[in-house]
A tleap script that builds the chain and sets N, CA, C and O, in Angstrom:
source leaprc.protein.ff14SB
mol = sequence {
  NMET ILE THR ALA LEU LEU SER PHE LEU PHE
  LEU ALA VAL GLY ILE ILE GLY GLY TRP LEU
  GLY ALA GLU ARG TYR LEU ALA TYR LEU THR
  HIE GLU GLU HIE GLU PHE GLU GLU LEU PHE
  GLU GLN SER PRO HIE PRO GLU LEU PHE ASP
  ALA ASP GLY ASN LEU PHE ARG GLY GLU TYR
  MET VAL VAL ASN PHE PRO PRO ASP PHE ASP
  PRO GLU GLU ASP GLY TRP TYR VAL GLU ASP
  PRO ASP GLU GLU CMET
}
set mol.1.N position { -12.574 -29.225 53.175 }
set mol.1.CA position { -13.053 -28.169 52.302 }
set mol.1.C position { -11.896 -27.474 51.574 }
set mol.1.O position { -11.963 -27.198 50.376 }
set mol.2.N position { -10.787 -27.191 52.378 }
set mol.2.CA position { -9.671 -26.590 51.646 }
set mol.2.C position { -9.055 -27.521 50.542 }
set mol.2.O position { -8.706 -27.105 49.437 }
set mol.3.N position { -8.965 -28.751 50.936 }
set mol.3.CA position { -8.507 -29.836 49.948 }
set mol.3.C position { -9.233 -29.780 48.763 }
set mol.3.O position { -8.578 -29.817 47.721 }
set mol.4.N position { -10.584 -29.689 48.689 }
set mol.4.CA position { -11.455 -29.732 47.405 }
set mol.4.C position { -11.149 -28.467 46.823 }
set mol.4.O position { -10.907 -28.468 45.616 }
set mol.5.N position { -11.109 -27.327 47.480 }
set mol.5.CA position { -10.876 -26.049 46.796 }
set mol.5.C position { -9.496 -26.042 46.123 }
set mol.5.O position { -9.405 -25.779 44.924 }
set mol.6.N position { -8.479 -26.311 46.832 }
set mol.6.CA position { -7.232 -26.519 45.980 }
set mol.6.C position { -7.119 -27.475 45.001 }
set mol.6.O position { -6.389 -27.265 44.032 }
set mol.7.N position { -7.779 -28.561 45.125 }
set mol.7.CA position { -7.913 -29.568 44.098 }
set mol.7.C position { -8.516 -28.995 42.772 }
set mol.7.O position { -8.005 -29.084 41.656 }
set mol.8.N position { -9.560 -28.462 43.062 }
set mol.8.CA position { -10.349 -27.766 41.812 }
set mol.8.C position { -9.470 -26.617 41.273 }
set mol.8.O position { -9.452 -26.393 40.063 }
set mol.9.N position { -8.751 -25.897 42.124 }
set mol.9.CA position { -7.956 -24.829 41.582 }
set mol.9.C position { -7.011 -25.348 40.735 }
set mol.9.O position { -6.930 -24.894 39.594 }
set mol.10.N position { -6.234 -26.283 41.131 }
set mol.10.CA position { -5.043 -26.812 40.452 }
set mol.10.C position { -5.557 -27.652 39.163 }
set mol.10.O position { -4.834 -27.871 38.191 }
set mol.11.N position { -6.829 -28.072 39.273 }
set mol.11.CA position { -7.263 -28.821 37.961 }
set mol.11.C position { -7.768 -27.841 36.997 }
set mol.11.O position { -7.744 -28.199 35.820 }
set mol.12.N position { -8.218 -26.680 37.264 }
set mol.12.CA position { -8.516 -25.682 36.509 }
set mol.12.C position { -7.411 -25.119 35.901 }
set mol.12.O position { -7.398 -24.925 34.685 }
set mol.13.N position { -6.312 -24.784 36.751 }
set mol.13.CA position { -5.019 -24.177 36.235 }
set mol.13.C position { -4.428 -25.246 35.179 }
set mol.13.O position { -3.927 -24.813 34.141 }
set mol.14.N position { -4.472 -26.537 35.409 }
set mol.14.CA position { -3.886 -27.505 34.623 }
set mol.14.C position { -4.543 -27.633 33.339 }
set mol.14.O position { -3.874 -27.811 32.321 }
set mol.15.N position { -5.830 -27.554 33.313 }
set mol.15.CA position { -6.591 -27.709 31.992 }
set mol.15.C position { -6.421 -26.404 31.105 }
set mol.15.O position { -6.317 -26.469 29.880 }
set mol.16.N position { -6.401 -25.272 31.784 }
set mol.16.CA position { -6.103 -24.072 30.937 }
set mol.16.C position { -4.726 -24.057 30.420 }
set mol.16.O position { -4.520 -23.842 29.225 }
set mol.17.N position { -3.749 -24.281 31.274 }
set mol.17.CA position { -2.356 -24.357 30.955 }
set mol.17.C position { -2.130 -25.431 29.774 }
set mol.17.O position { -1.482 -25.171 28.761 }
set mol.18.N position { -2.648 -26.470 29.992 }
set mol.18.CA position { -2.522 -27.686 28.866 }
set mol.18.C position { -3.127 -27.266 27.561 }
set mol.18.O position { -2.622 -27.578 26.482 }
set mol.19.N position { -4.284 -26.509 27.684 }
set mol.19.CA position { -4.867 -26.246 26.544 }
set mol.19.C position { -4.051 -25.185 25.820 }
set mol.19.O position { -3.816 -25.369 24.626 }
set mol.20.N position { -3.611 -24.123 26.411 }
set mol.20.CA position { -2.805 -23.089 25.721 }
set mol.20.C position { -1.493 -23.628 25.281 }
set mol.20.O position { -1.016 -23.228 24.219 }
set mol.21.N position { -0.802 -24.605 26.095 }
set mol.21.CA position { 0.372 -25.233 25.681 }
set mol.21.C position { 0.238 -26.114 24.374 }
set mol.21.O position { 1.140 -26.193 23.540 }
set mol.22.N position { -0.956 -26.757 24.279 }
set mol.22.CA position { -1.322 -27.582 23.126 }
set mol.22.C position { -1.388 -26.717 21.887 }
set mol.22.O position { -0.891 -27.064 20.815 }
set mol.23.N position { -2.048 -25.530 22.090 }
set mol.23.CA position { -2.281 -24.629 21.012 }
set mol.23.C position { -0.930 -24.210 20.382 }
set mol.23.O position { -0.748 -24.260 19.166 }
set mol.24.N position { -0.001 -23.799 21.253 }
set mol.24.CA position { 1.224 -23.396 20.816 }
set mol.24.C position { 1.998 -24.323 20.219 }
set mol.24.O position { 2.716 -24.012 19.268 }
set mol.25.N position { 1.942 -25.614 20.721 }
set mol.25.CA position { 2.697 -26.701 20.183 }
set mol.25.C position { 2.229 -27.121 18.857 }
set mol.25.O position { 3.060 -27.404 17.994 }
set mol.26.N position { 0.952 -27.186 18.619 }
set mol.26.CA position { 0.414 -27.452 17.355 }
set mol.26.C position { 0.782 -26.247 16.297 }
set mol.26.O position { 1.135 -26.535 15.153 }
set mol.27.N position { 0.693 -25.063 16.678 }
set mol.27.CA position { 1.132 -24.025 15.864 }
set mol.27.C position { 2.759 -24.203 15.514 }
set mol.27.O position { 3.173 -23.970 14.378 }
set mol.28.N position { 3.493 -24.563 16.410 }
set mol.28.CA position { 4.878 -24.861 16.100 }
set mol.28.C position { 5.025 -25.932 15.039 }
set mol.28.O position { 5.757 -25.802 14.058 }
set mol.29.N position { 4.238 -27.063 15.312 }
set mol.29.CA position { 4.487 -28.147 14.340 }
set mol.29.C position { 3.861 -27.873 12.929 }
set mol.29.O position { 4.296 -28.469 11.944 }
set mol.30.N position { 2.847 -26.975 12.836 }
set mol.30.CA position { 2.340 -26.815 11.484 }
set mol.30.C position { 2.809 -25.531 10.794 }
set mol.30.O position { 2.298 -25.135 9.747 }
set mol.31.N position { 3.802 -24.900 11.425 }
set mol.31.CA position { 4.445 -23.727 10.799 }
set mol.31.C position { 5.318 -24.189 9.604 }
set mol.31.O position { 6.224 -25.016 9.710 }
set mol.32.N position { 4.934 -23.542 8.406 }
set mol.32.CA position { 5.685 -23.791 7.212 }
set mol.32.C position { 6.658 -22.598 6.869 }
set mol.32.O position { 6.208 -21.460 6.736 }
set mol.33.N position { 7.783 -22.834 6.752 }
set mol.33.CA position { 8.784 -21.746 6.465 }
set mol.33.C position { 8.700 -21.333 4.974 }
set mol.33.O position { 8.500 -22.194 4.117 }
set mol.34.N position { 8.838 -20.140 4.683 }
set mol.34.CA position { 8.757 -19.815 3.306 }
set mol.34.C position { 10.050 -20.169 2.510 }
set mol.34.O position { 11.119 -20.164 3.121 }
set mol.35.N position { 10.022 -20.443 1.329 }
set mol.35.CA position { 11.244 -20.757 0.585 }
set mol.35.C position { 12.339 -19.779 0.674 }
set mol.35.O position { 13.503 -20.174 0.747 }
set mol.36.N position { 12.056 -18.585 0.674 }
set mol.36.CA position { 13.003 -17.501 0.686 }
set mol.36.C position { 13.183 -17.007 2.115 }
set mol.36.O position { 13.782 -15.936 2.197 }
set mol.37.N position { 12.822 -17.517 3.162 }
set mol.37.CA position { 12.779 -16.953 4.546 }
set mol.37.C position { 14.070 -16.381 4.969 }
set mol.37.O position { 14.162 -15.382 5.681 }
set mol.38.N position { 15.193 -17.144 4.440 }
set mol.38.CA position { 16.645 -16.705 4.743 }
set mol.38.C position { 16.964 -15.444 4.148 }
set mol.38.O position { 17.635 -14.614 4.761 }
set mol.39.N position { 16.493 -15.233 2.903 }
set mol.39.CA position { 16.744 -13.993 2.236 }
set mol.39.C position { 15.909 -12.806 2.835 }
set mol.39.O position { 16.365 -11.663 2.855 }
set mol.40.N position { 14.761 -13.101 3.285 }
set mol.40.CA position { 13.951 -12.145 3.934 }
set mol.40.C position { 14.486 -11.596 5.191 }
set mol.40.O position { 14.308 -10.428 5.535 }
set mol.41.N position { 15.202 -12.540 5.922 }
set mol.41.CA position { 15.830 -12.057 7.143 }
set mol.41.C position { 17.145 -11.276 6.971 }
set mol.41.O position { 17.459 -10.314 7.672 }
set mol.42.N position { 17.859 -11.768 6.001 }
set mol.42.CA position { 19.269 -11.297 5.786 }
set mol.42.C position { 19.252 -10.011 5.094 }
set mol.42.O position { 19.908 -9.068 5.537 }
set mol.43.N position { 18.488 -9.905 3.951 }
set mol.43.CA position { 18.429 -8.681 3.132 }
set mol.43.C position { 17.103 -8.360 2.607 }
set mol.43.O position { 16.825 -8.593 1.431 }
set mol.44.N position { 16.239 -7.816 3.455 }
set mol.44.CA position { 14.815 -7.441 2.778 }
set mol.44.C position { 14.803 -6.290 1.958 }
set mol.44.O position { 15.221 -5.188 2.314 }
set mol.45.N position { 14.264 -6.590 0.731 }
set mol.45.CA position { 14.488 -5.445 -0.387 }
set mol.45.C position { 13.158 -4.679 -0.134 }
set mol.45.O position { 12.135 -5.251 0.240 }
set mol.46.N position { 13.242 -3.417 -0.352 }
set mol.46.CA position { 12.007 -2.525 -0.096 }
set mol.46.C position { 10.811 -2.947 -0.893 }
set mol.46.O position { 9.681 -2.653 -0.504 }
set mol.47.N position { 11.042 -3.706 -2.123 }
set mol.47.CA position { 9.957 -4.077 -2.921 }
set mol.47.C position { 9.141 -5.209 -2.274 }
set mol.47.O position { 7.994 -5.478 -2.632 }
set mol.48.N position { 9.785 -5.838 -1.324 }
set mol.48.CA position { 9.141 -6.990 -0.583 }
set mol.48.C position { 8.131 -6.523 0.535 }
set mol.48.O position { 7.491 -7.369 1.159 }
set mol.49.N position { 7.995 -5.231 0.774 }
set mol.49.CA position { 7.123 -4.764 1.763 }
set mol.49.C position { 5.770 -4.183 1.171 }
set mol.49.O position { 5.712 -3.509 0.143 }
set mol.50.N position { 4.753 -4.519 1.921 }
set mol.50.CA position { 3.322 -4.059 1.541 }
set mol.50.C position { 3.156 -2.526 1.852 }
set mol.50.O position { 4.101 -1.875 2.298 }
set mol.51.N position { 1.941 -1.980 1.605 }
set mol.51.CA position { 1.748 -0.640 1.826 }
set mol.51.C position { 1.868 -0.430 3.404 }
set mol.51.O position { 2.221 0.692 3.767 }
set mol.52.N position { 1.651 -1.244 4.224 }
set mol.52.CA position { 1.567 -1.048 5.710 }
set mol.52.C position { 2.959 -1.198 6.367 }
set mol.52.O position { 3.165 -0.979 7.561 }
set mol.53.N position { 3.898 -1.595 5.472 }
set mol.53.CA position { 5.175 -1.931 5.990 }
set mol.53.C position { 5.662 -3.216 6.438 }
set mol.53.O position { 6.762 -3.435 6.946 }
set mol.54.N position { 4.668 -4.107 6.183 }
set mol.54.CA position { 4.910 -5.468 6.613 }
set mol.54.C position { 5.499 -6.337 5.445 }
set mol.54.O position { 5.191 -6.115 4.275 }
set mol.55.N position { 6.324 -7.293 5.802 }
set mol.55.CA position { 7.044 -8.110 4.782 }
set mol.55.C position { 5.968 -8.990 4.111 }
set mol.55.O position { 5.226 -9.698 4.791 }
set mol.56.N position { 5.898 -8.935 2.838 }
set mol.56.CA position { 4.884 -9.756 2.063 }
set mol.56.C position { 5.664 -11.047 1.697 }
set mol.56.O position { 6.748 -11.043 1.114 }
set mol.57.N position { 5.037 -12.076 2.074 }
set mol.57.CA position { 5.753 -13.415 1.881 }
set mol.57.C position { 4.753 -14.146 0.936 }
set mol.57.O position { 4.170 -15.177 1.271 }
set mol.58.N position { 4.591 -13.508 -0.323 }
set mol.58.CA position { 3.781 -14.104 -1.291 }
set mol.58.C position { 4.622 -15.137 -2.086 }
set mol.58.O position { 5.589 -15.700 -1.574 }
set mol.59.N position { 4.201 -15.369 -3.394 }
set mol.59.CA position { 5.041 -16.268 -4.339 }
set mol.59.C position { 5.891 -15.381 -5.104 }
set mol.59.O position { 5.458 -14.344 -5.607 }
set mol.60.N position { 7.117 -15.774 -5.204 }
set mol.60.CA position { 8.050 -15.143 -6.081 }
set mol.60.C position { 8.709 -16.058 -7.107 }
set mol.60.O position { 8.771 -17.275 -6.933 }
set mol.61.N position { 9.196 -15.444 -8.176 }
set mol.61.CA position { 9.797 -16.186 -9.302 }
set mol.61.C position { 11.360 -15.803 -9.400 }
set mol.61.O position { 11.771 -14.644 -9.466 }
set mol.62.N position { 12.155 -16.940 -9.401 }
set mol.62.CA position { 13.571 -16.696 -9.479 }
set mol.62.C position { 14.081 -16.786 -10.930 }
set mol.62.O position { 13.794 -17.712 -11.689 }
set mol.63.N position { 14.849 -15.756 -11.239 }
set mol.63.CA position { 15.386 -15.817 -12.613 }
set mol.63.C position { 16.852 -16.086 -12.423 }
set mol.63.O position { 17.383 -15.245 -11.696 }
set mol.64.N position { 17.570 -16.923 -12.826 }
set mol.64.CA position { 19.014 -17.042 -12.852 }
set mol.64.C position { 19.630 -17.076 -14.196 }
set mol.64.O position { 19.301 -17.905 -15.044 }
set mol.65.N position { 20.565 -16.128 -14.388 }
set mol.65.CA position { 21.398 -16.191 -15.631 }
set mol.65.C position { 22.834 -16.902 -15.500 }
set mol.65.O position { 23.512 -16.787 -14.479 }
set mol.66.N position { 23.172 -17.523 -16.433 }
set mol.66.CA position { 24.505 -18.020 -16.409 }
set mol.66.C position { 25.578 -17.171 -16.324 }
set mol.66.O position { 25.498 -16.102 -16.930 }
set mol.67.N position { 26.650 -17.447 -15.643 }
set mol.67.CA position { 27.682 -16.443 -15.295 }
set mol.67.C position { 28.318 -15.925 -16.585 }
set mol.67.O position { 28.880 -14.829 -16.580 }
set mol.68.N position { 28.249 -16.684 -17.708 }
set mol.68.CA position { 28.858 -15.971 -19.000 }
set mol.68.C position { 27.859 -15.450 -19.981 }
set mol.68.O position { 28.137 -15.380 -21.178 }
set mol.69.N position { 26.594 -15.049 -19.457 }
set mol.69.CA position { 25.539 -14.601 -20.229 }
set mol.69.C position { 25.847 -13.129 -20.597 }
set mol.69.O position { 26.170 -12.310 -19.736 }
set mol.70.N position { 25.738 -12.835 -21.873 }
set mol.70.CA position { 25.900 -11.564 -22.449 }
set mol.70.C position { 24.685 -11.329 -23.338 }
set mol.70.O position { 24.547 -12.029 -24.342 }
set mol.71.N position { 23.832 -10.426 -23.043 }
set mol.71.CA position { 22.584 -10.243 -24.007 }
set mol.71.C position { 23.060 -9.687 -25.275 }
set mol.71.O position { 22.317 -9.828 -26.246 }
set mol.72.N position { 24.290 -9.016 -25.445 }
set mol.72.CA position { 24.717 -8.486 -26.669 }
set mol.72.C position { 25.144 -9.719 -27.674 }
set mol.72.O position { 24.942 -9.648 -28.887 }
set mol.73.N position { 25.629 -10.621 -27.169 }
set mol.73.CA position { 26.092 -11.788 -27.869 }
set mol.73.C position { 25.035 -12.887 -28.023 }
set mol.73.O position { 24.753 -13.295 -29.149 }
set mol.74.N position { 24.445 -13.375 -26.935 }
set mol.74.CA position { 23.455 -14.267 -26.881 }
set mol.74.C position { 22.033 -13.943 -27.328 }
set mol.74.O position { 21.269 -14.827 -27.717 }
set mol.75.N position { 21.678 -12.589 -27.260 }
set mol.75.CA position { 20.310 -12.172 -27.345 }
set mol.75.C position { 19.709 -12.433 -25.849 }
set mol.75.O position { 20.349 -12.784 -24.857 }
set mol.76.N position { 18.459 -12.196 -25.936 }
set mol.76.CA position { 17.734 -12.336 -24.523 }
set mol.76.C position { 17.018 -13.728 -24.312 }
set mol.76.O position { 16.295 -13.961 -23.343 }
set mol.77.N position { 17.289 -14.607 -25.299 }
set mol.77.CA position { 16.889 -15.916 -25.127 }
set mol.77.C position { 17.907 -16.743 -24.191 }
set mol.77.O position { 19.073 -16.898 -24.554 }
set mol.78.N position { 17.481 -17.212 -23.109 }
set mol.78.CA position { 18.426 -18.266 -22.353 }
set mol.78.C position { 17.885 -19.492 -22.317 }
set mol.78.O position { 16.715 -19.634 -21.962 }
set mol.79.N position { 18.690 -20.582 -22.694 }
set mol.79.CA position { 18.206 -21.850 -22.793 }
set mol.79.C position { 17.950 -22.484 -21.438 }
set mol.79.O position { 18.622 -22.175 -20.454 }
set mol.80.N position { 17.032 -23.319 -21.404 }
set mol.80.CA position { 16.663 -24.105 -20.035 }
set mol.80.C position { 17.985 -24.846 -19.923 }
set mol.80.O position { 18.642 -25.241 -20.887 }
set mol.81.N position { 18.310 -24.995 -18.622 }
set mol.81.CA position { 19.555 -25.846 -18.209 }
set mol.81.C position { 19.202 -27.365 -18.569 }
set mol.81.O position { 20.103 -28.114 -18.946 }
set mol.82.N position { 17.965 -27.785 -18.457 }
set mol.82.CA position { 17.664 -29.208 -18.790 }
set mol.82.C position { 17.820 -29.558 -20.139 }
set mol.82.O position { 18.045 -30.710 -20.510 }
set mol.83.N position { 17.690 -28.449 -20.984 }
set mol.83.CA position { 17.828 -28.780 -22.538 }
set mol.83.C position { 19.142 -28.885 -22.986 }
set mol.83.O position { 19.332 -29.432 -24.072 }
set mol.84.N position { 20.166 -28.418 -22.284 }
set mol.84.CA position { 21.541 -28.404 -22.686 }
set mol.84.C position { 22.122 -29.990 -22.559 }
set mol.84.O position { 23.038 -30.373 -23.286 }
set mol.85.N position { 21.576 -30.743 -21.694 }
set mol.85.CA position { 22.056 -32.040 -21.511 }
set mol.85.C position { 21.557 -33.028 -22.553 }
set mol.85.O position { 21.908 -34.207 -22.503 }
savepdb mol mol.pdb
quit
């Protein structure tokens, strides 16, 4: 009687533990890191937070200007780097 009870108990614990472990493992495998995750962790800017104070990981646009860019000389039009070649 005790053997059957312990067997059933260990079976139930094994099934529940396996189920929870599989859920966490699948969540780990399907996690996609945001393109700017490193920036979010290093230097979160105030405009990246929503009204509740949570970090908003939406879509962002990156604008890079060449180091020698001067709007007084060049105007505000910046050529596409692919066009220069």
